[in-house]
N, C-alpha and C positions, 0 to 999 in steps of 0.2 A: 504493500500500500504506500509506503514512504517513497519507494522508487517511482510509483505511478504519479504521485503528487509532484515529485521533483521534475518528472518528465513533462507533466502538464504545465508546470510553472515555466519550464524551459521553452515549451512551444509558445506559450502566451508572450513570454519575453521576446522570443524570436519574431513573432507576429508583430509585436509593437515596434520593434526595431525596423522591420521591413516597411511598415507604414510610415516610419519617420524618414526613411531614406530619400524619398522625393523632396521632402521639406529641406533636408540638409543640402541636397543637390541644388535646389533653387537658391538657397541662401549663399551657396558658394559661387553662383554665376555672377560675373562682373556686372555692375550696374551700368545702364546705358549712359554714355557720356552726354553732358549737356553743354550746348553752346549758348553763351549769354550774348544777346544782340542788343546793343545800345545805339539809339538813334534820336536826333533832336527833332525829327519830323513826325508826321502823322501816318498811320498805317494805310489810310485810304489812297494815298498817292504812290504807294510803294509796291503794289501787287506785281507789276512787271519786273521790277528790280529784285524782288524777293525770289521770283522764279529763276532769275539769273544766278542769284546766290545759291539756291538749291542745286542748280545745274553744276556750279563749281564744286559743291560738296560731292555730288554724284560722280564727278570725274575722279575723285579720290576714293570712291567706293562707299560713300556715306549717304544714306537715304533717311530723311526725317521720318520718325515714327517706327523705323525698322531697326536701325542701329545707332541713331543719334536723335537727341531731342533739342529743341531750340526754345529758349526763354526770351521773349521780346520785352524790351522796355522802351517806350516812346515818350519823348519829352513834350510832344505836341507844340513845338516852337518856343517852349519856355526853357531857356538855357539854364536857369538857376536850379532846375530840377535834376540836371544831369548828375551831379555828385551823389545825390541820394539814390538815384536809380542805379548808378554804378555800384554803390555800397550794397544794394539789394542783391545784385548778381554775385558779388564776392561772398556775401553771407550764404547764398544758395550753393556756393562751392562749385561753380561751373568750371568746366575743363579749359575753356578759352573764352575770352571776351572779344567780340567783333564790335569795334567802335566805329560805326559808319556815319558819314555825313559831316565831316569837317574836323577842325581843330578842337572845338569845345568838347565833344565826346571823347576824343583821344586823350586830352589832358585830364578830363574827369576820371577816366579809367586808370590812367597812369598814377594819379594822386591817390587812388584807392588801394592799389595793389602793386607790389614789386615782384610777386611770385607767379600769379596767374598769367599765362601768355595773352598778349593783346595784339589784335590785328586791326590796324586803323586804315581809314581813307581820308587824306587831307589834301587841300589845294595848294598849301604853301610848302616850302622846303622843310621836310621833317627834321633835317639837321639843324637848321636855323631855329626851328621851334623847340629844339632840345629833346625831341622824342627819341632820336637815335644818334649814335656817335658818327656813323657814316652810312651811306646808302648801300654799299657793298657788304659791310659787316655791322649790322645794327647794334650788336651787343645788347645786354639787358633783356627785358621780357617783351619788347615791342618790335613789330615790323608791320609792313602793310603796303599801301598803294599811294603814290603821289599823282594826283590827276591834274596838276598844273593850273589850278583855278586862277591864281594871280597872273601867271604868264599869258593866260588866254584873254585877259581883259583888253589888251591893246588890239588883239585880233578881232574881238567882238566889235570894238569901236570902228575898226577898219571896214568890216563887213557892213556895219550899219551905215557908215558914210557912203559906201558904194550903192546901197539901196536908197538912201536919202541924201543926195549930194549937197543939198542946200542947208544942212544943219549948221547953224552958227551959235546957237545957245542950247547946251545940253544939260538936262536935269539928271542928276545921279541920285537914285533912291537907295539908301542903305539903312541897315538896322544897327544902331549904336550898341545894342546889347551883345553883339558879336564883335568884340573889339578888334581882334586880329583881322578878320575878314573886312571889317569896316575900313581899317587903315590901308590894307593892301588894295582894296577896290578903289578907294578915293585916290590913292597915290598913283596907281596904274592908269586910271582914266585921265587924271590931270597931266601926267607925263605924255601920254599918247595924244591928248587933245592939243597940247602946246604945239606939237609938230604939224597939226592940221589947221591951226588957227581957230579952234573951237573954244568958246567960253563955257566953263563948267560951273554949275550951281548945285550944291549938295543939299539934299533934304533928308532929315532923319525920319525913319518910319519903324518904330519898335512896337506899335500897337495898331489895331484896326482903325482906330480913330485918327492916329497920326498918318496913316496911309491916305485917308480921305482928305485930311488937311494938306498933306504934301501935294496931292494932285491939284487941289484948288489953288494953292500957292504957285505951283510951277506953271499953271495956265495963266495966272495973273502976271507972272514974270515973263510971259511970252516965250517959254521954252519951245524949241522946235521938235524935240524928241525926249524920251525918258529912257535911261539906262539903269536897270534894276539889278542890284547886287545879288550874288548867288547865295542867298541866306535861307536857312531852313524855315524860319518864320515867314519870310516873304513868299517862299514857295507854297507854304500852307495856305496863304491868302491869294492863291493864283486866280481864282474866279473873281475876287474883288478887284485885283489889279487889272485883269483883262477887261472887266466891265467898265472900270473907270477910264482906261485908255480908249475904249470905244466911245464912251459918253463924251469925252473931251476931244475925240478925234486926234489923238496924239500918237505917233509911231513909238513902238516900245521894243526894247531889246532885253533878253533874259538869258540866264545861263542854264535854266532848266527847261527841257522840252515840254514838261507838263503844262507850263504856262502857255506856250505856243499852241498846244493842243486844245486849249479852252478859249483861244481867241487872241493871244499875244501875237505880235507881228513876226518876231524871229527869235531864235535862240542858237547859241553856239557854246559848246563845252566838250570835255572828254565824254566819250560814250559811257553813259551811266551803267548800262547793262554789262559792259565789259569790265568796268571797275568792280561791280558787285560779284560777277563770276569769279574774278581773281581773289576777292575776299573769301569766297567759298572754298576755292582751291587751297589757299593758305591755311584756313581754319581746319580743313580736312587733313592737310599734311601734318599739322601740329597734333591733331588727334592720333595720328599714326606714329607719333614719336619725334617729329622734327622740332628743333628749338628755334624760337624767333631769331635768336642771335645769328643763326646760320642761314636764314632766309633773306636774301637781299630785298631791299625796298623796290617794288615794281613801279616803273614810271609809265604812265599812260601813253599809248601810241595811236589810239583810235579816237578821233574827234568827229563830232557831227553837227552839221548846220541844218536847222529845220526852219522852213519859211511857211507862214500861213498865207496862202495866195488869196483866200477869201477876204482876210483882213486887209491885205495890200490893196485889193480892189476897192474896198470900203473907204480907204484913205486916199483913193485916186493915185496910187503909186504903181508904177510899172516896174516889175521885177526884171532887172537886166538879164540877158541871156547868160552872161558870165556867172551870175549868182545861181541861176537855175541849174547850170552845169555843175556847180560846186555842191549844191544842196544834196544832203543825204535823203531828205524827205521834203516834199512840197504838199502841204495840206490844202485840199480843195474844199 
């Protein structure tokens, strides 16, 4: 009888252990890595770019929901929220932070962690910004993409002048909350305008009300065209900007194609989908073990000119054949 009881107890114990094996196996499986995605913009304008980001991840063998998760943090144009959003991602213990959309998110992420890898996209020279020690050997925990936002300013003005040769007074709309971008945009436009004999007037627009006031003022000052800075907040107000430009019948130039798509006259910048794809590639490579210090900063080589032909006709502007040949897309 004692032997039977012991055997029965052994069988019960064995059965319990067998039942526990799947639980142990599941516990031993590595958790799905999480990418923290930090951006100063709103998600409604980012669907196309996020597809490009996921494509870059896919090129390294990562598919969202299958072997990687993405935690998004959107500042909705409020730059002062970025440090807190970056801190949330650090507390979440993400495997890598993608700081998309300019200098502010990159700096917010860098100030929050020196250990979690960070992949940025910035328009200014990341060495001058202090994000990396060199483009070829970034060192530290940051690398990313430089999309030449500041260098593109003079080219944007050149293209605008080709479409509107009579520009004598140019209004420049910038968001003072984005200090670095504010400075580089104004400095770049003023330098390029001097060589063209164009007078520049700078208008601050850090809120929706200030955008309304700026347009009323620039019309009162008889500006011939408006040059809008490539700022996340201003891009988030793209419908307001395009509507005001149409109401006051003033030609407009933007860095983001999203504004041209809703009625702005023209835009010129590094191809945003290519930039986002590269961010996905670098995030995926880091998940596979690469170190940011060993990944050179990528410099954009693809740029796109988008012209809204319908808006041009509304403004009684004839788009030169030379610009039509250069344009990557003409919106009818």
